[in-house]
N, C-alpha and C positions, 0 to 999 in steps of 0.2 A: 471336273468331270462335266460332260455335256448333258443336255436334257435326255437325248437318246439313251444314255447310260442308265438313267433312273426312270425311263419312260414306264416301263410295265409296273414297277413298284409304286410310282405316284398315282397311276390310273387306278390300280387295285385299292390303294388307301383312300383315294377320293370316293370311290364306289361304296367303301365302308362308311363314309360319312365323316371322315377324319378332316380336321381343320389343318390349316397350313402350319400352325404351331405344333400340332400333333405329329403331322407328317415329318417336320424338320426334326423333332425329337426322335422319331423312329430310324430316320435316315442318318441322323447325326450330322446334319448340315444346317446352315442358317436359314431362317424363315424368308429372307429376302432372296435367297437362292431359290428356295422351293417356289416362291412367287414368279420368279423369272422363268424358271422351267416350265411351270404351269401355263404361263402366257405363251411360250414357245411351243407347247404342245396343244394350244388351243383350248386350254381348259379354263373355265370361269369359275373363280374361287367363290363368288357370292352364291351361285346356285348349288354349291356342295355343302353349304352350311345348312345345319339342321333348322327347319321352319317350325316356329311355335304355333300351335293350334289357336291359342289366345294371345294377342299381343301383350308384351309386358306392360305396356303404359296404361293397360285397362286396371292394373293393380297399383297404380301410383300412389293413391292415398293411403292404402294399406301398407305399402313398403315404407312411406315417409313415416307413418305412425310407429311401426316397429323400429325403424331406425332411430327415431327420437327417444324411444323407450329404451335403447341400449343395444339393440341387436346390430351387429357389425355387417359389413358388405359381404364378407366371405360367407356368413351363415345365411344372409339373405339370398346370395346367389344359389346355394344348395336347395334352400326352400322353394325357390321358383324356377329351378332347373335352367339356369342361364350362367353366362359368364360373369364374374365379378365385375369386370369393366362395364357391362351393361347396366348394372346396379348404379356404379359410380356416376355413369353419363346420365342416368335418370335423375339422380339426386341433383346434380349439377345444374340440370335444366331447370330444376324447380328451386334453385337458389340455395342449396345445401352443400356444404363442404364434406367430402367423405373423410373418414378418420380410421386409420389402420387399427388403432388401439380400442375401437368401439366393438368389442366381441361380447359374446353372451356370458359375462361373468357378473355375479352379484357382489354387492358391497352395501354396507350400512350406509346409505347416503346421508342420513340424518345424523351422522356421527358427530359433527361439529355444531350441531343446533343448539345443544345445551351442554356445555363443558363443566361437568359435575363429578368427574372421576379423576383419579391419578392418570390413567391411561389417556384419556382424550386430552388432558392438559399437557402431558409429555408429548404425544404425537403432534399436537398443535404447535408446541414449541419447536419441534424438529422440522415441521413444514415451514415455519417462519424462517428458520436458519438455513435450511438446505433443500426445501421443497420447491417444486416447480408448478405453477398453476397457469396452464395454457389457455389461450383464447378459445380454442376449439373444444373446451370442456374436459380436458384430461388433466388430472393432477398426478404428479409423480414424485418419487424420491429415488435418488441414486446415491450409492455409498459403498465403500470396499468391504464393510462388515456385513456378512450374510446374516448372521444370527439376529441382530437388531431389527434388520429388515423383515425378517420372518415374524418376529414378535409383533411388530407394528401391523403387518399384514393381518395377523391372527386377530388382534383386538378391533381391527376395522371391519372384520368380517368379509374380507376381499378374498374371492374364490380364484381369482386369476393367478398367473404364474409369476415367479421371481426370474426376470430375464437376466441373462449373462451379457454384459456389454463387451464389445470389442476392446481389447487392451490398448490398441493404438501404438504409442511409442514403447520402445524396448524397455524392460525391466519395470514398466508400469503395473501396479497391483490390479489383480481383477476386480471389476466393479460390478455391482448388481443393481437392478432397478425393478421398482413396480409401477405400473402405468394404470391408473384407475380412471376409467372413462365415466363421469358423472357430472352432468351439467349442473345439477342441484348442488352438489358438494362443491364445486368449483365457484359458483356464486356465492355460496355460503362463506367460503374462505375469503372471497373478495370483500364481503360485508365486515369481517373481522380483521381487516388489515393485512390480509395476505393475498393481494391480487395478481394478476399476470403482470410480468416485468416488475417484480416486487423489489428489486435491489434498493431502490431509492424511496420506497413507499411504505415499509413495514413500520409499524408502531407499537410501542408498549401497550399491552391490553389494560383496559379498565377492569374494575372489580365486576362490572356487569358482563364481562367476557369471560374472565378467569377469576373465580373468588380468591380472596387473599390466602385462604388456607391450602390452595392449590398452586400458588404462583411459584413456589420452589420446584414443582414438578415441570412447570412451563420452562422455567429458566434452565433446568437439567436437560430438557429436550433441546433447547436453543443451544446450550453449551456442548452437548454431545455432537451436534451438527456443525458448530462454527466456533467453539472455544478450545482452549487447551491450558494444561498445567504444565509448567517447565521451569527449570533453572536459568535465570539471565547469566548470560555468558561471562560478564566481567564481575558482576557483584556476587554471583552465587546465590542470590535471593530468589526463593520460590515465589513465582508469579502466576497469576491467573489472567488469561487474556481472551477477550471476546469481540467479534467484529460485527458491524451492522450499520444501520442508519443513525443518525444523530438523535432522533427522537427515542428509538429503541435503547440506545445506549444510556441516554440521559435518564429515561425511565429506570433502568436497572441500577444506575448510579443513585438516583434519589431513594429507591426502594431499599437498598442495602444500608445506606446511611440511616434512614429513618427507622428501620426495624432491626437491623444488626449492628449498628453504630460502626460501620466500616467505611473508611475513607477510600475512594477509588478515583481514578483520573481517566479522562477521555483525550484521546490523540487523533488528528486527522491522519488518514492512511489512504493515499490515493483518492479514490472516489468514495470511500466509505470512512467510518470512524472506529477506532480500537478503545475498547473499555479495559481497564487494567487495574488489579489490586497488586500493590508492591510489597506489602508487609507480610512477613512469614505468619505472624499470629492472626492477621486478618485473613490470608488464605485458608488457614486451618478452620477458623470459624465459619468461613464461607462455604467450604467443602463439606463441613458437618451438616450445615443447613441444607445445602444442595442435595445430599444423599439420605436425608431423614425420611425414614419410612418408605424407601425406594424399592418398589419390585420390578421396575422396568428402567434399564439404563444401558449405556455402552459399557460393557464390562472392561473393555480395554482401557478406557479412561479412568474408571473407577480404580482399577489395579495400579494405574500409573501414579496416582496421587500419594499413595502410602510411601514408597521409598523417597519420594521427592521431599515429603514433610520430614523425613528422617535426615535430610541434608546430604544423602548419598545417592549415587547412581552408577550404573555400569558405563565405562568408557569405551571407545572403539577398539582399544587394544586388547580386549579380553574381559576377564570378570573382576578386574582390578576396581576397588572402590576410591572415589575421590572425595575428600572433604572440602568443604567450602572455607576457604582461607582469605583473609583480606590483608593485602600489604598496605600498612597504613604509612603514609609519609606526612611528617610534620612540616607543612608548608611554611608555617610561621617561623619556625626555627631556621630553615634554609634562608628565608628572606632576611631574617634578622642578621644572619652572618654576612649577607651581601651589603645590607645597609650599614654594617659597622666599617665596612671599608670606605664609606663616604664620610666626609668631615661635616656631620650635621647630627642635631639632636632630634629624637623622635620618641614618640610615646605608642605604646601598644594597647590594643583592645579599646580604641577610642570610639565612644557610642557604639555603632554597629560595625565599624570598620576594623580592620586588623592592625593598621598603622596610621600615625598622624604626625605630620611634620608642622609644628605650630608656627616656625619662622616664615613659612610660605603658604600656609592654610592648605596644605596638600594632604589629602587622604588616600590611603592605598588599601585595596582589598585583594586578597588571593582567592582564586577560584578553584576549589577542589573538585574534580570531575565527579567523584563518587557521591558528594553531597549536594552538587548544584546542577545535574543533569535533569532533564524533564522526566526522568524516571522517578525522581524524588520531587522535584519542584513543578507543579503543574502550571504555574503562571509564567507564560512565555515572556512577558514584558517585566519580569522582576527586575532585572538589571537596568532596564530602560527607566523605570520609575525611580529606582534607587540613586542612579546617577543624577536625575533631574532634582531629586531631593536634596542632594549634597549641593548642586549648583545654586539651588534657590537659597541655601543658607550661607553662601559665600564661599564654598570650599571649591578646590580643584581636585576632582576625583580621578584616580588611576586604578584600572582593574587589569590584573594580570593572571593568565591561565596557568594551570599546574604545570604542564609540559614546557611552557615558556620559562617558568621559574627554575625548572630543574635542568633545562637544557640550554637557555639562552639568557642566563642571568646577566652576562656582560653587556647585552644590548639593552636590558631592563635597566641596568645601572646607568648606561648613557642616557636613556630617555629621562631618568630622574635628574641626573646632573644638569641636563638642559633646562629642565623646569627650574632648578635651583640657581641657574646662571653659572655654573661651574665648568661649562664646556669651553674649549679654545675657540674663540671667535675670530673668523677671517671674512674678508669680503670677496664676493665673486669676481670683482675687478682684478684681485690678486691672483685669480686662477685663470687658466687657459682652457678653451674647448679643445678636446683631444679625441682622436679616433680610438675606439675600443673594440676589441674582438667580442664576439658573443660570449665565449667562454669566461673572458676577463670580466665582463659585466655581469654575467650571472653569478659568478663567484664573489663579486663585491657586494651585490644586493644580498645573497645568501648569508654573507657574513656580517651584514649590517642592518638588515631589516628584519623586524620581529616575525613578519609574515612570510619570510623566505623569498625565494626567487620569483620574479613576475614574468610577464610575457611581452614580446614585442621587440623594438629597436631600442638599443642602449645609447644614451647620450651622457657623457661624462665631463666633469671638471677636474683638473689636475692641479696641484699645488706642490712646487718643488719636485715635480715628476712623479708624484703619487696621486692616486684618484682619491678625491675627497668628497665628491658628490656625484650621484647617479640618478637618472630618471629613465624609466621604461615606458615607452608609448606604443600601444598595440592598435591596430585597425579594427574597428568594429564592422563597418559596412561603407562602401563607397568612400566618402571623404569625412566620415565620422570616426574619432579616434578617442582612446582612453588613456590616461595615465595610470597604469597598473601598479607602478612602484616609484617611490621617491625617497631617497635617504641620503644621509650625510655619513661620513666615517665616524666610527664610534669615538667619542670625546670631542668631536668638532661641531661647530655651528657656523655653517656657510652662509652668510647674509646676501640675499639677492641670487642665490643659486637657483632657485625655483624659476624666477623670471628669465634667467639667462637660458636656461635649458630648454624652456618652452620655445624661446626664440630660435634656438638651434634646431629643434624639432620642426618648428614651422618652415624653415628654409629648407629642409630636406624632404619633408612630407607634405602631400596636398591637403592640409587640414582645413576643414571648414567649421567643424564643431569639436570641442575637446571636453570630455567629462572626466571627473575624478571623485573618488569616494575617501571620506575620512572615517577612520575606525574610531568611534566615540568612546572607546575604552580608555584611550590615553591622548585622543586628538581633539581639536575644536574646529579648526578650519576657518576661523574668522578672517584671517589674512587673505583668504581667496577672493573675497568680495571686492577688495581694494585692487586686485589684479584683473578685474573684469569678469570674475565668475559669478554666477547667480545661483543662489541656494534653491534647490528643487524641492527638498524634503528628506525625511529620515526613513530608512527601510529596515525593517526586522532582517536580523542575520543571526546565523547559527553555524556551528560546526559540529561534526559528529565525534563522538568519543567512545572508546571502549573501557574507560575508567583509568587508563594509563597515558594515553596519547590521544591526540585529535587529529582530524583530516578536514579537507575542504568539504562543504556541503554537497558539491557535485560529484563526489566520489561514489555516491549511491544514488540511484534514479528515484525520484519521488521519496517515498518514505520507506523504502526497502532496506535501508540500513537498520531499522528495528528488527527485520527478519534475520539479519546477520549478528544480532546481539549487541548492536551499538545504540547509543541514545544521543539526544541532541543537548548541545550546551548553547542556550541562547545568550546573546550578549547585549552590550548597550546600542547595538544598531549601527547602520552606516549612513552618514550624511552625504548626500549627493550634491555636487556642484557642476554646473554646465557653463560653458563660454561659447558664444557663437559669432563673436565680431572679428573673425579672422578673414 
C-alpha cells in the first residue's frame, strides 16, 4: 500500500503522540514501512516523540544504584516513564551491561554463606552438578523435573517465576528453569568452587565449606543433578555412576572409601570423568547413606533405586520382568580341549597363568571379558605390567581373548604351533608373487589372521598355486603407508615372506615411509629391526566388549561406548615400528 493510503491514519496517530512502533502495531505493518511513509508525507519522527521535562541522564546515579541493587531495566523504565531501550542505553554509556533477568525479585542472597543445613548442602550440590553461574551475576538451574525445582526455589527464598523453556527438538521433555539475579550469590558460589564456566573447575568441598555430617546431602544434590542408578547392559550388575571433574570425582572416591569402605573407580569420559560403583552390595550401602534423613531429593531417582536393587526391571515390551542371569563360559576347559589336539605337554594354573608349556617356557592366559573389563579392573596397564613381569622371568607370554578362543581357536592353535616349531616351513623363494582380487585377499586374511580382515592393497605369495602368505598395505597420507595385516596360512611358516611382500608393495606403491604395529599379546616384533624398521614405542590399546564379543575401539566415538552398555578391555599394548629408507 502507498503512503497516500495510510496518510490520514498516520497523521492522526502522530498527533496523538504515538511512536513509530505503536503506529506500526495499530496499522499492522512494519516499523520500517511506517518510517518510509512518514518520510514520504514529510513527517519528522523525532518531533513526534514525547519530550521529557527533566532529561533522563539527570537521574543517572540513582538509576545505576537501583540497577545494581537488583531492579531490572523493565521496572526502571516504568519508574522513570521512558522506554526500556533508554535505560539500557544509559547503563551501557556508564560501562554496565543490562540483564534481562535482573527483575525485582527477592532471594536469600546469603544462602550459601554458611552451609549448615540439609537444604543448603543439597542445593549447593545440585548447583555444582547442574547449575549455571554466569559472569553477569545470574545463577540458574534448569531441569525437566518441576517439583524439585519448586522445592529449591522455596528453600532459597526466591520469589521469581519458574520459567518454561522451549522444547526445541521433537519429543524432548519440557524443561524448567529459575534465574536468580544476585551478584552477591554469584560471587559466593565462585568462592566455594562453583564459578562461571565451571565444567572443568568444580572441586570436592572441604569440611570448612560443607561439614562432614552434611556431606551426604551435598552428594545427593550432586547425584540428583548428574548421577544415575542403572543395570549394566551385559553384566546385569546394579551400578551407580556420576560425572564431573577429576578433583570432584577423586574427592567422592576417597570419601566413600574412608567412611563407607566402598571401592569405586574413575574413568575418563570425553572432557570429564566418570565415577562408578560396580558391586551390588556397595551400591546398596551407598544409596542407604545417600538418602539417610533426606527431606529433599529428586523423587524419581529415589524411586528408581528400589526395583534395581531387587535385580528386576520393566522391559520395553511391557510389564514383563527380567532377571539378571550370567552365561558362564569355562574358557580354561575350552582351551584345554584345543591344546589336547597338539602334541605337547602342558600344566594348568601355573603361577598366575592359566597354562604353562615347560618345554618352551610358554605361558598362556585366557582373558574373560566379564572378569577383565575396566568395569571390574581399574588398572588400564594391568596386562602390560603382567606381560613384562613374565618376560623379565624368562617366559614367552601369550594372551588370548574370550571371543578369539570361542570363535578362532584354529588360528590360536596355529600361533602356538609356530611358537613350538611345529608349523610346516617353506621359503619365500619357493613361492611366487601373484595377483589377487580384493575379495580373495580379504577372505584369506579373515580366515588366517586373529584380528580379521585389514584394509588396503593385498600382496600375496602362492605355493603350488595356493596362497600361503598375504600382506595388506594401506595409504595413510601422501606417500606414508601402513602394513595393516600380515599373516601366513594356518599351519605354515613362510621364511622371508615379509621382506618379499614389502618389495612387491614398494614396486607398486610410491612408499616413502612404512609403519606397522605388533600386537604384544602374542607378538614381539624383534625381527623388524633387522629389516630396517626402527622401534618407535608402545601404545596403550583396547577393544570394546559387551561381555560376549569385542569390537574395534573406533566403533564408538570417544568414550560413548560406556553409554551403550559396553566396557573396555585393555590389553598388552601395540608396539610401533617405522621404516623411512625407501
